[in-house]
MDTraj code that builds the backbone (N, CA, C; nanometers):
import mdtraj as md
import numpy as np

residues = "MET MET THR ARG GLU GLN TRP LEU LYS GLN GLN GLY LEU ASP GLN ARG PRO PRO LEU GLY SER GLY GLU TYR LEU GLY PHE SER ASN GLN GLU THR TRP ASN THR HIS LEU TRP ILE THR ASN ASP TYR SER LEU TYR SER ILE ILE GLY GLN ARG ALA GLU ARG CYS ARG SER VAL LEU GLU LEU ALA ASN TRP ILE GLU ASP LEU LEU LEU THR ARG TRP VAL ASN ARG THR PRO ASP GLY ASN SER LEU GLY PRO VAL ASN TRP VAL GLU VAL ALA ALA THR TRP ALA ASP ALA ASN GLU LEU PHE TYR ASP GLU ARG SER ILE".split()
xyz = np.array([
    [0.0832, -0.1178, 0.0000],
    [0.0000, 0.0000, 0.0000],
    [0.0877, 0.1242, 0.0000],
    [0.0478, 0.2211, -0.0802],
    [0.1237, 0.3454, -0.0928],
    [0.0903, 0.4442, 0.0182],
    [0.1864, 0.5263, 0.0512],
    [0.1593, 0.6365, 0.1430],
    [0.0935, 0.7481, 0.0630],
    [0.0353, 0.8425, 0.1326],
    [-0.0266, 0.9577, 0.0668],
    [0.0765, 1.0330, -0.0178],
    [0.1943, 1.0529, 0.0362],
    [0.2985, 1.1266, -0.0345],
    [0.3415, 1.0544, -0.1627],
    [0.3542, 0.9217, -0.1559],
    [0.3893, 0.8442, -0.2756],
    [0.2811, 0.8553, -0.3812],
    [0.1565, 0.8476, -0.3376],
    [0.0443, 0.8571, -0.4310],
    [0.0411, 0.9938, -0.4986],
    [0.0571, 1.1018, -0.4196],
    [0.0561, 1.2366, -0.4769],
    [0.1683, 1.2528, -0.5784],
    [0.2864, 1.1998, -0.5468],
    [0.3986, 1.2086, -0.6396],
    [0.3693, 1.1305, -0.7668],
    [0.3156, 1.0101, -0.7543],
    [0.2840, 0.9276, -0.8703],
    [0.1823, 0.9965, -0.9614],
    [0.0867, 1.0650, -0.9020],
    [-0.0178, 1.1324, -0.9802],
    [0.0304, 1.2681, -1.0331],
    [0.1509, 1.3079, -0.9966],
    [0.2031, 1.4365, -1.0416],
    [0.1454, 1.5539, -0.9644],
    [0.0978, 1.5274, -0.8446],
    [0.0306, 1.6303, -0.7651],
    [0.1119, 1.6742, -0.6445],
    [0.2393, 1.6383, -0.6428],
    [0.3223, 1.6711, -0.5276],
    [0.3781, 1.8128, -0.5349],
    [0.3621, 1.8799, -0.6454],
    [0.4126, 2.0159, -0.6606],
    [0.2982, 2.1161, -0.6465],
    [0.3005, 2.1933, -0.5417],
    [0.1978, 2.2960, -0.5195],
    [0.2461, 2.4268, -0.5793],
    [0.1573, 2.5072, -0.6347],
    [0.2008, 2.6368, -0.6859],
    [0.2455, 2.7268, -0.5712],
    [0.3445, 2.8126, -0.5949],
    [0.3878, 2.9015, -0.4881],
    [0.2771, 3.0004, -0.4526],
    [0.2742, 3.0419, -0.3269],
    [0.1752, 3.1410, -0.2857],
    [0.1902, 3.2668, -0.3700],
    [0.0773, 3.3269, -0.4029],
    [0.0800, 3.4464, -0.4853],
    [0.0720, 3.4163, -0.6330],
    [0.0654, 3.2902, -0.6708],
    [0.0598, 3.2557, -0.8128],
    [-0.0821, 3.2170, -0.8543],
    [-0.1812, 3.2716, -0.7864],
    [-0.3188, 3.2432, -0.8209],
    [-0.3838, 3.1413, -0.7299],
    [-0.3135, 3.0931, -0.6294],
    [-0.3700, 2.9941, -0.5390],
    [-0.4865, 3.0552, -0.4614],
    [-0.5906, 2.9747, -0.4424],
    [-0.7105, 3.0218, -0.3729],
    [-0.7531, 2.9180, -0.2701],
    [-0.7366, 2.9483, -0.1441],
    [-0.7767, 2.8607, -0.0341],
    [-0.7302, 2.7168, -0.0530],
    [-0.6067, 2.7008, -0.0982],
    [-0.5493, 2.5685, -0.1165],
    [-0.5723, 2.5077, -0.2534],
    [-0.6457, 2.5756, -0.3392],
    [-0.6707, 2.5282, -0.4756],
    [-0.6038, 2.6233, -0.5745],
    [-0.5886, 2.5778, -0.6978],
    [-0.5158, 2.6577, -0.7965],
    [-0.5895, 2.7848, -0.8366],
    [-0.7223, 2.7874, -0.8219],
    [-0.7987, 2.9097, -0.8513],
    [-0.9342, 2.9027, -0.7812],
    [-1.0051, 3.0144, -0.7832],
    [-1.1336, 3.0241, -0.7144],
    [-1.2377, 2.9302, -0.7742],
    [-1.2384, 2.9134, -0.9053],
    [-1.3373, 2.8279, -0.9710],
    [-1.3215, 2.6810, -0.9310],
    [-1.1966, 2.6380, -0.9173],
    [-1.1700, 2.4992, -0.8753],
    [-1.2152, 2.4786, -0.7317],
    [-1.1823, 2.5731, -0.6449],
    [-1.2255, 2.5667, -0.5054],
    [-1.3779, 2.5638, -0.4970],
    [-1.4441, 2.6529, -0.5702],
    [-1.5896, 2.6639, -0.5661],
    [-1.6573, 2.5356, -0.6158],
    [-1.6034, 2.4778, -0.7228],
    [-1.6591, 2.3533, -0.7757],
    [-1.6458, 2.2422, -0.6726],
    [-1.5285, 2.2313, -0.6118],
    [-1.5082, 2.1298, -0.5081],
    [-1.6034, 2.1533, -0.3910],
    [-1.6241, 2.2774, -0.3532],
    [-1.7153, 2.3105, -0.2441],
    [-1.8575, 2.2642, -0.2760],
    [-1.9027, 2.2883, -0.3985],
    [-2.0366, 2.2438, -0.4381],
    [-2.0482, 2.0918, -0.4326],
    [-1.9455, 2.0233, -0.4792],
    [-1.9483, 1.8764, -0.4788],
    [-1.9574, 1.8228, -0.3361],
    [-1.8774, 1.8775, -0.2474],
    [-1.8722, 1.8238, -0.1111],
    [-1.9911, 1.8659, -0.0259],
    [-2.0673, 1.9637, -0.0701],
    [-2.1833, 2.0088, 0.0064],
    [-2.3167, 1.9644, -0.0527],
    [-2.3129, 1.8837, -0.1564],
    [-2.4345, 1.8301, -0.2179],
    [-2.4300, 1.6782, -0.2009],
    [-2.5040, 1.6278, -0.1028],
    [-2.4958, 1.4860, -0.0688],
    [-2.5260, 1.3964, -0.1885],
    [-2.6270, 1.4312, -0.2644],
    [-2.6647, 1.3506, -0.3803],
    [-2.5508, 1.3439, -0.4815],
    [-2.4943, 1.4591, -0.5133],
    [-2.3831, 1.4648, -0.6086],
    [-2.2605, 1.3924, -0.5538],
    [-2.2307, 1.4130, -0.4271],
    [-2.1174, 1.3473, -0.3629],
    [-2.1324, 1.1953, -0.3704],
    [-2.2547, 1.1463, -0.3484],
    [-2.2810, 1.0026, -0.3548],
    [-2.2647, 0.9481, -0.4962],
    [-2.3143, 1.0216, -0.5945],
    [-2.3012, 0.9801, -0.7352],
    [-2.1533, 0.9678, -0.7718],
    [-2.0751, 1.0685, -0.7344],
    [-1.9315, 1.0660, -0.7645],
    [-1.8642, 0.9509, -0.6905],
    [-1.9042, 0.9279, -0.5664],
    [-1.8461, 0.8184, -0.4889],
    [-1.8706, 0.6826, -0.5514],
    [-1.9916, 0.6613, -0.6010],
    [-2.0229, 0.5340, -0.6665],
    [-1.9401, 0.5155, -0.7929],
    [-1.9258, 0.6209, -0.8708],
    [-1.8476, 0.6115, -0.9942],
    [-1.6983, 0.5979, -0.9640],
    [-1.6510, 0.6692, -0.8633],
    [-1.5082, 0.6683, -0.8294],
    [-1.4591, 0.5278, -0.7964],
    [-1.5457, 0.4476, -0.7376],
    [-1.5062, 0.3107, -0.7033],
    [-1.4731, 0.2279, -0.8272],
    [-1.5270, 0.2676, -0.9431],
    [-1.5008, 0.1945, -1.0676],
    [-1.3883, 0.2567, -1.1500],
    [-1.3444, 0.3753, -1.1134],
    [-1.2359, 0.4412, -1.1867],
    [-1.1022, 0.3821, -1.1444],
    [-1.0073, 0.3835, -1.2377],
    [-0.8758, 0.3277, -1.2081],
    [-0.7698, 0.4330, -1.1840],
    [-0.8032, 0.5598, -1.2043],
    [-0.7039, 0.6653, -1.1846],
    [-0.7724, 0.7981, -1.1570],
    [-0.6958, 0.8922, -1.1064],
    [-0.7464, 1.0276, -1.0830],
    [-0.7878, 1.0906, -1.2155],
    [-0.7094, 1.0694, -1.3204],
    [-0.7425, 1.1280, -1.4502],
    [-0.8756, 1.0759, -1.5023],
    [-0.8990, 0.9473, -1.4890],
    [-1.0269, 0.8899, -1.5324],
    [-1.1425, 0.9516, -1.4527],
    [-1.1238, 0.9647, -1.3219],
    [-1.2262, 1.0264, -1.2379],
    [-1.2456, 1.1730, -1.2754],
    [-1.1371, 1.2439, -1.2988],
    [-1.1456, 1.3859, -1.3367],
    [-1.2256, 1.4043, -1.4655],
    [-1.1977, 1.3221, -1.5653],
    [-1.2705, 1.3323, -1.6917],
    [-1.4192, 1.3053, -1.6724],
    [-1.4507, 1.2079, -1.5889],
    [-1.5899, 1.1743, -1.5644],
    [-1.6618, 1.2863, -1.4893],
    [-1.5972, 1.3419, -1.3855],
    [-1.6575, 1.4526, -1.3100],
    [-1.6798, 1.5727, -1.4019],
    [-1.5818, 1.6028, -1.4855],
    [-1.5957, 1.7152, -1.5788],
    [-1.7164, 1.6954, -1.6700],
    [-1.7278, 1.5802, -1.7314],
    [-1.8417, 1.5524, -1.8201],
    [-1.9748, 1.5644, -1.7454],
    [-1.9788, 1.5074, -1.6251],
    [-2.1009, 1.5112, -1.5448],
    [-2.1433, 1.6546, -1.5131],
    [-2.0494, 1.7338, -1.4624],
    [-2.0863, 1.8677, -1.4166],
    [-2.1074, 1.9669, -1.5301],
    [-2.0328, 1.9535, -1.6390],
    [-2.0577, 2.0418, -1.7528],
    [-2.1985, 2.0204, -1.8073],
    [-2.2432, 1.8971, -1.8053],
    [-2.3788, 1.8652, -1.8517],
    [-2.4836, 1.9044, -1.7481],
    [-2.4616, 1.8646, -1.6251],
    [-2.5597, 1.8888, -1.5184],
    [-2.5767, 2.0368, -1.4890],
    [-2.4673, 2.1098, -1.4870],
    [-2.4732, 2.2510, -1.4500],
    [-2.4694, 2.3452, -1.5706],
    [-2.4632, 2.2933, -1.6893],
    [-2.4596, 2.3712, -1.8140],
    [-2.3502, 2.4793, -1.8079],
    [-2.2278, 2.4340, -1.7848],
    [-2.1065, 2.5168, -1.7897],
    [-2.0895, 2.6183, -1.6768],
    [-2.1781, 2.6179, -1.5772],
    [-2.1654, 2.7103, -1.4637],
    [-2.2075, 2.6392, -1.3353],
    [-2.1419, 2.6747, -1.2256],
    [-2.1841, 2.6215, -1.0965],
    [-2.3223, 2.6788, -1.0635],
    [-2.3938, 2.6197, -0.9692],
    [-2.5257, 2.6728, -0.9333],
    [-2.5239, 2.8192, -0.8897],
    [-2.4095, 2.8691, -0.8417],
    [-2.4021, 3.0105, -0.8039],
    [-2.3451, 3.0986, -0.9149],
    [-2.3310, 3.0439, -1.0362],
    [-2.2956, 3.1253, -1.1527],
    [-2.1503, 3.1317, -1.1916],
    [-2.0608, 3.0635, -1.1240],
    [-1.9198, 3.0658, -1.1604],
    [-1.8949, 2.9778, -1.2831],
    [-1.8109, 3.0252, -1.3716],
    [-1.7764, 2.9498, -1.4924],
    [-1.6990, 2.8238, -1.4563],
    [-1.7265, 2.7161, -1.5304],
    [-1.6510, 2.5921, -1.5117],
    [-1.5286, 2.5871, -1.6031],
    [-1.5141, 2.6849, -1.6916],
    [-1.4024, 2.6873, -1.7857],
    [-1.2652, 2.6779, -1.7213],
    [-1.2368, 2.7588, -1.6176],
    [-1.1032, 2.7557, -1.5569],
    [-1.0804, 2.6438, -1.4553],
    [-1.1793, 2.5583, -1.4315],
    [-1.1671, 2.4553, -1.3277],
    [-1.0573, 2.3559, -1.3623],
    [-0.9752, 2.3260, -1.2642],
    [-0.8725, 2.2226, -1.2768],
    [-0.9368, 2.0915, -1.2310],
    [-0.9872, 2.0142, -1.3266],
    [-1.0636, 1.8939, -1.2956],
    [-0.9784, 1.7866, -1.2290],
    [-0.8516, 1.7780, -1.2651],
    [-0.7632, 1.6803, -1.2014],
    [-0.7467, 1.7160, -1.0540],
    [-0.7358, 1.8430, -1.0252],
    [-0.7233, 1.8859, -0.8858],
    [-0.8514, 1.8553, -0.8070],
    [-0.9668, 1.8779, -0.8680],
    [-1.0943, 1.8459, -0.8030],
    [-1.1002, 1.6961, -0.7723],
    [-1.0705, 1.6144, -0.8727],
    [-1.0764, 1.4689, -0.8551],
    [-0.9722, 1.4207, -0.7545],
    [-0.8522, 1.4749, -0.7608],
    [-0.7456, 1.4326, -0.6692],
    [-0.7793, 1.4689, -0.5252],
    [-0.8362, 1.5863, -0.5053],
    [-0.8745, 1.6279, -0.3707],
    [-0.9860, 1.5391, -0.3179],
    [-1.0820, 1.5097, -0.4048],
    [-1.1923, 1.4206, -0.3661],
    [-1.1380, 1.2820, -0.3345],
    [-1.0539, 1.2299, -0.4228],
    [-0.9980, 1.0957, -0.4036],
    [-0.9122, 1.0895, -0.2776],
    [-0.8346, 1.1922, -0.2527],
    [-0.7499, 1.1958, -0.1336],
    [-0.8351, 1.1947, -0.0073],
    [-0.9415, 1.2722, -0.0055],
    [-1.0300, 1.2776, 0.1104],
    [-1.0991, 1.1438, 0.1348],
    [-1.1171, 1.0675, 0.0285],
    [-1.1856, 0.9388, 0.0393],
    [-1.0903, 0.8198, 0.0305],
    [-0.9607, 0.8495, 0.0347],
    [-0.8543, 0.7486, 0.0342],
    [-0.8661, 0.6496, -0.0808],
    [-0.8898, 0.7024, -0.2002],
    [-0.8944, 0.6200, -0.3206],
    [-0.7601, 0.6225, -0.3910],
    [-0.7335, 0.5209, -0.4677],
    [-0.6159, 0.5112, -0.5545],
    [-0.4836, 0.5061, -0.4781],
    [-0.4848, 0.4693, -0.3506],
    [-0.3602, 0.4604, -0.2747],
    [-0.2898, 0.3270, -0.2923],
    [-0.3559, 0.2298, -0.3487],
    [-0.2934, 0.0986, -0.3584],
    [-0.2365, 0.0746, -0.4981],
    [-0.1953, -0.0455, -0.5240],
    [-0.1268, -0.0779, -0.6488],
    [-0.2152, -0.0705, -0.7728],
    [-0.3476, -0.0566, -0.7592],
    [-0.4337, -0.0420, -0.8763],
    [-0.3950, 0.0792, -0.9598],
    [-0.3413, 0.1826, -0.8988],
    [-0.3085, 0.3051, -0.9705],
    [-0.1653, 0.3066, -1.0228],
    [-0.0896, 0.2024, -0.9969],
    [0.0504, 0.1977, -1.0421],
    [0.0568, 0.1563, -1.1875],
])
top = md.Topology()
chain = top.add_chain()
for i, resn in enumerate(residues, 1):
    res = top.add_residue(resn, chain, resSeq=i)
    for name in ("N", "CA", "C"):
        top.add_atom(name, md.element.get_by_symbol(name[0]), res)
traj = md.Trajectory(xyz[None], top)
């Protein structure tokens, strides 16, 4: 079983942008943070993503699926009107997966 640090490095997520380079509350931008906030505060959506995530084999696969789902469901904007264009979907999926301890084992190698 991989440690969190090994998993982040393997996924290419071990490099955080320096402060002042557009980082917003721990995310690369406000739109990414806001999208993640909506996902984690909507039980129905969180459950749908959780069910699908169990079948995904990588963060990238999960990111692509979340992007397709939300672009369709929200018609290119979050429920509060923020554009989904600048969202870093890999960051959204990686943060979700990390919080739910997915992809830490050899399945992602």
